[in-house]
N, C-alpha and C positions, 0 to 999 in steps of 0.2 A: 578606341583601340589603343591609343597612346597610353592611356591610363592603365589598361589591362596589361600592355607590354611592360610598363613600369612595375606593376605589381608582380608580374611573372619574374622579371629580373631580380626584384627584391626577394621574392620567394626562393629563387635559385641560389642567391647569395646567402640567404639564411640556411639553406640546406648544406651548402659548401662549408659554412662555419661549423654547423653541427657535425658534419662528416669529419672535418679536420680535427675537431675536438675529440671525437671518438677514437680516431686513429692515433692521436697524441697519447691519450690515456692507455690505449692498448700497447703502443710502442714502449712506453715507460714500464708497464707491467712485465712485458716479455723481456725487455732489457735487464730488468732487475732479476728476473728468474735466471737468465743466462749467466749473469755475474755470480749469483749464488751457487749455481752448479759449478762454474769455473773455479771458484774459490775452494771448492771441495776436491776437485779432480786434478788440478794443475800439479800439485806436489806429488801425489801418488803416481802420476804418469811420467814424471821426470821431465816436464816441460820447462823451458827457460824461465827465469824469474821475470823477464819483461813481458811474458804472455798476458798476465792480468792487465798490465798497462795498455797493451794492444787492444784488448777487449773493450776497455773503458774509452779509448780514443775512437775506435770504430763505432761504438754506440753513440758517442757525441756527434760524430760526423753524419751518421745515418739519420739522426733525429730531424734536422731541418729538411733533408731530402725527402723523408717520408711525409712531412707536412705539405711540401710543395706538390708532391705527386697526389696526395689526397685532395688538395684544392683543385689541381688541374684536371684530374680524371674523375671528378664527381659526375656520374651519369646525368645528363640533362634530358628532360622529357620533350617529346615532339611538340612543336608550338600549338598545333590544333587541339589535341586532347587536353593540354595543360590549360589553355584558355577556357575550354569548356568546363573544366573542373573549377576554375576561378569563379565562374558564374554561379556555381552552387558550392560554397566554401566547405572544405573538408573539416569536420570537427577537430578542434585542437584537443590535446590531452585534458582530462577533466579538471585537473588542478588549475590549469590556465583559463579554460573556457568558463567554468562554472564555480571556481573557487573551491573551498573545502566541501567534501561530500562524504557521506558515511551511510552504511546500512547496519542496522542492529539485527543480528541473526538470533534465532531461538537459542536460549541457553540450555545446556545439556543437563539432564537429571542424573545426578550422582548419588541420590539418596539410597539408603540400603534397600528400601522396599520398591524402588523404581515406580512410584505411583504419584510423582509430584510434577507431572508434565504441565498441568494447569498453573501451578505455582511458578514454574520456570518461565512459562509464557507470560505470566503476569509481570515478572521482573523485567523481561525484555520490553513488554508493552509500556510499562511506566517510564523506562529510559527513553523509548521512542517518542512518547508523548512529550516528555520534558524537552527533548531536542527539537521537536517539531515547531516550537515557537521562536526559533532562532533564524532571523532573516538571512544572515550571512552563511548559513550552513544548509547545503542541499541534502535532503534525507530521503532514502529509499522508503517506499510505502511498506507498511507492515505485511500486507498480503504477499508482496513480492519477496521480501526478505524471508518470510516464514516458509517459502517453498523449500529452502535449504535447511531442512530440519534434521536430516540424517547425518550421522558422523562420517568422518573421512572425506570431508569436502576439500577440494582444491581451491585455495584462497584466490588464486589468480583467475580461475574460471568463474567463481562466484562473483568476484568484483566486476569482471567483464560483463557477466549476465545482468547484473543490477545497475551497471553504469555508474559505479562509484569508485573513488580513489582509496577509500579505507573501509575496513570491516571491524565491527565490534562484536565479539563473541565471548562466551563464558560458560560457566557451569554453576550449578546450585547443589549443595549437599545439605539436606534438611534432616535434622534428627532431634526429636523432642522439642525443646524450646530454644534450640540453637540452630543457626544457619551459617554456612560458609559459602560465600559467593566469590568466585574468581572471575575476573574480566580482563580481556586483552584487546587492545586496539592495534591493528596491523595494517600496513600499506597493501595496496593491490599486488605489490611485488613480493609480499610475504615478510617484510621487515617489521619487527615489533616496535611500536611507537610508544606504548604505555601498557603497563600491566599492574594489577594489584589484587590482593586477596583480603576479603573482609570476613573475619570470624567473630560473630556477635550474636546477641540475643535476637530472636525473631522480631521483637518489638522495634528493632532498629532497621528493619528492612527498607522503610521509606527513606531514611537517612542515607542508607547505602546506595539506593537507586539515584538519589540526588547527587551524591558524591561522584558516582560513575559518570553521570551526565556532565557534571562540571569538569571532570578530568578530561573527558573527550573534547570539550570546547577548548580547554587550555592546551591540550596536545596539538590540536589542529590550528591553534592561534587565531581563533575566531574573535572578532571584536564585538563586544556586546554593548547595547544601549542599557540605560538604567532599567527600563521596562523589561528588557530581555533577561537581565540578571534576576529579576523578580520571577520571571516565568520558569527559570530553572529550579526555583524553590517551590516544589509541588505541594508543600504543606505536610503536616504530620500524617494525613490520611486517617489512620486509626491505630491505637495502641493495642487493640483487641485482635489477636491473630485469628481467632475463630470467626470474627466478623469479616476479616480480610479474606479468609479462605472461602467463606460463603459468597462473598462478592465476586471473587475470581470464578467460582463455579457458575454463578449467575451469568456472568459475561460469556462464559463458554457456551452455556445453553442458548443464550440470546443470539449467538452467531448463526444458529441454524434457521431461525425465523419461522420454524414450523410451529403449528398451533400447540402441540403438547410441550415442546421445549420452551416456548415463550411462557406458558403457564408455570412451568417449573422454575424458570428464571425469576419470575415475579416472587415466588415463594422464597427463593434464595436471597433476593435483595431484601425482602421483608425480614427474614431472619437476621441478616447482617445489621439492619437498622435497629432491631430489637436489642441486639447486643451492644450497639453503639449508635445512638440517634444522631451523633454529631459527625458521622462518616459521610462526607459530601458526595463522594463518588458512588456510594451505595444508594443514596437518595436519587442521584441522576439515573442510575441503572433502573431503579424502580419506576421512575417516570417513563423511561424508554419502554420497559416491558408493558406498562399500562397503556402506553400509546399504541403499541402493536395490537394489543387486545381490543382497544377501542376502534382503531382504524379498520380492522377487518372483521370485527364482531366475534372474536374468539370467545368461546364458551357461551355465546348468546343462545338462549332457549334451552340450555341444558340444565339438568337438575343441580341445584346448589350453586349455580353460577352467580357471580357478583353482577349487580345491575350496572348499566352504563353510567347512571348518575353517581353511584358509589365509586366506580372505577375512575370516573372523571375527577371526582373530588380527591381521591387518593393520589392520582397522577399530578394534579395541580399543586397539592400540598407537598409532594416529594420534590417537584421541580422548584418550588419557592424555597424549600428548606435547603436544597443543594446550592442555590444561588446566594442565599443568605450566609451559608457556611463558607463558601468559596466562590466569590464573584468572578474570579479569574479562571474558573473551570469551563473550558470551551464546550465540553460534552454536555454540561448542564444547560448551556444556552441553546444547543441543538435540540435537546429534549423539550425545552420550553417553546422553541420555534415550531416544532412538530405539533405540540398540543394546542398552541394558539392558532395554527393553521387549521387544525381539525375543528376547533371551536368557532371558526368563521371570523377570525380577527386578522386579516391579511397584513395590515400595516405593522401591527405589533409582532407578528410572526416574522416578517421580513427583517425587522430591527434585530430580533434575537438571532437570526441566522447570520446576519452581517456582523454582529458582535462576536459570534463564534469564530467566523473567518478571520476577524482582526486579531483575536486572542491567539489563535493557532492556525496559521495558513496551511500547515502541512496535513491537517485532518481531512483526508479525501472524502470521508462520508459526510462532512458538513456540506460540501458542494453537492453531493448526491441528493441529500434530503432537501436542500434549498431548491434544487432543480425540480424535484417532485412537487414541491409547494408551488413553484412558478407555473408548472404544467397544469396543475389542478385549477389555477387561477386563469388559465388561458393565455398566459404570457409566454408563448412558444419560443420566440427568438431568444429571450433571456434564459429560458429553461434549457435550450440547446447549448448555450454558452456554459452554463453551470455543469451539465452532464459531461461536456467535452473537457472541462477543467478537472472534474473528478477523475475521468479516465486518464488524463495527462499526468496527474499527480500519483496515480496508482496504475502502473503498467499491467497489473494482473486483473484489473476491474473490467470484466466483460459485461456486467449488468448495465453500467452507464451507457456503454456503446450500443447495447441491445435496445435500451429504452429510448435513446435519442433517435433511433430509426423512425419510430412513430412520430416523434416531434418534427423531424424533417418532412415526413409525409404530410403532417398537418400544415406545414409551411409551404408545401408544394415544391420543395427543393429536391428534385429527383436525383440530381448528381450527388448531393451530400447524403441522401438516403442510401444510394447504392454503395457509396464509399464506406459509410458506417456499418452496413451489413457485412461487408468483407472484413473490415477491421475487427468487428465483434466476433465473427466466425473464427478468425485467426486466433483470437485469445481463448475462445471456447475450446478449440481443438487442443491448445496447449494445456488448458485446465483439465480436460478429460484424460489427457495422457498422464497427468499427475494424480488426479482423483477420479478414477473410472466410475464412481457412483455418485457424482455430484448431480443431484436431482435438478437443481436450478440451471446448471449448464445444459442438461438434456432438454428441459422444456423451452428455455430461451433459444438454444441452438436449433431445436426442431422448428420453432416458429420462423427463425431467420432462414433456415434451409428452404422452407416453403415459399417465403417471400422471394428468395433468390432463384427459384425454379427447380430446386432439388427436392421435389415432392416426396419421392420414395424414402430418401434418408430422413427427411423431416418428420414424416408420419411414424417412422420406426423410432426416432428419438422421443417423440411425444408419447408413444406407447410404452417405451422404457421408463419414462418419468412416472407415468400412472402406475406402472408395475411396482416401482420402487416405493412410491408414497401415494397410494390410492385415495386416502381420506384427507389429505392435506389441502387446505383451501388454496394456497398459492399455486400448487400443482394443477388443481382442477381449473382454476381461473385461467392460467397461462396456456394450458393445453386447449381450453375452449377458444382462446384467441387464435391459436394455430389452426384449429379446425375451421374457424371462420374464414381465415385467409385461404384455406385449401378448398373452400366452397362446400364444406360439409356442414351445412347450416343446421340440420336436425341434430347432429352429434354435438355441435357447439352449444346449442341452446339447452340440450339435455344436461350437458356437463356444467354449464353455467348455472342452471337451475339447482343442481346438486350443491354447487359451491356456495350459493347464496341462501341456502335453506337456513331457517332459524335466525335470520337477520344478519348473516355474515356478509361482508363486502361493503365498499364505500361507493355510493351512487355517483358522487362528483367525479371520481376517477373513471368509473366504468362508462359514464356518458361521454367522456372525452377521449377514451382510448380508441385510436384510429384502427387498431386491429379488429375491433368489433363493429366497424362501419358496415360490413356486409349483413349484419343482423338488424340494423336500425329500422328497416321497413317491415320487419316481421312483428305481427301483433303479440306474439309470445314474448319477444324481447321487451316490448313496451310494457307488458303486464308484469314482467320480472322487475323492471325498474320501478314500477308504481308501488310495489310492495317493499321496496328498500328504504332505508333511513334517508 
């Protein structure tokens, strides 16, 4: 109690100092304004010459009195509530509590044709990735920052929503082989800290992105280690702008993770590599696309489909090429980890994931994929830690919280299971308010609604997901999970059977998915597993 009382007194003393300082500043400003007005009106009003001297003397006398009153009359909180607050400290301002922090907002497309959104997003992505490897800088996750894509944003509200002290925003005007990129770093209060415009050849886009990242670090006075200075130098990428544009479009398609889009993404990455075989990021992108196709059997059994063996060979070659070209590319290590996990080499996969985390701790998806690997290996406690870390680093990531529900169920931790259900549903509600046709939010949210007892809304959300994307494997599989939890065994098995036709699906994951536990005793489910890879 004595320690708490001491802290309370210290806190109140600090508040008095801050209050007195604010009063002093305000007093000086007001006094200055009064003197300015007086200097203008004294003579026209015919007032005595000593009037100005009187104003100055009164101002000087009033200053110490104002300070004493500010100190003496600082409102003090009641002892009870204040001590309760001390038990759970109130967060200090971000600059003090967490050091420098920044969010990279989507860059605005100022191109004449207004069709360069993917390019603008690519610029912001590259700057985000470069800043992500800096330990002394707290960086808002991409998905969180990209919520604020529309123009006319209030800087203070955006900074508050993202929990950062500064915002980096900008614009891109692309015309022919020239690009003009403007960038501004502003404080949460709206004060400009740095700004620059780069008018150069398209081939210099990587250099521009690097210069922007370095300027942000310098403006925020972040101390860099020798290794972190190297991380800011992302490498030349590619000098072939057609290759770069195909790469950006590939990444855009890959974000959807739907079967058709993943297949198109693979073609985009292959096209980028044909134009520039030394483009490391495109090689990593190709490895990612191949991994998705291998993991869920996309294109399996269809006419003209690439075989698993050929796809695996292509994926491993792309992953190796990416790492050889740029050993510091964290995304390439994640791709390698996923492929090694799928190939049944857990130790090597874990080493690749941990290397990615060491290279760029800010990449939330690294934790997400590492968590999935750990889950597939039955290491549930470690998987839960990684899913939670992914969700912590990306406040908009509802998928990690939705998936960790099943992990806690496997661990038998009902309290954490219930907590993660509510946290995930909260994020899903926010996501659907921003993206009303997010299929993944519908099927994951529907499944969580059913688990939490809101069966009617859950089934409605699952039906909406099927309506939006009826032939998508991920939709069919996850809706089947929701049906299983709802006790609709026949419907769940029928949909799961459709999802896994032609060799689609990963048996290791389906066997361990706790959402499908109600189906385990059904012979139809066992027959379904037996036919899978």
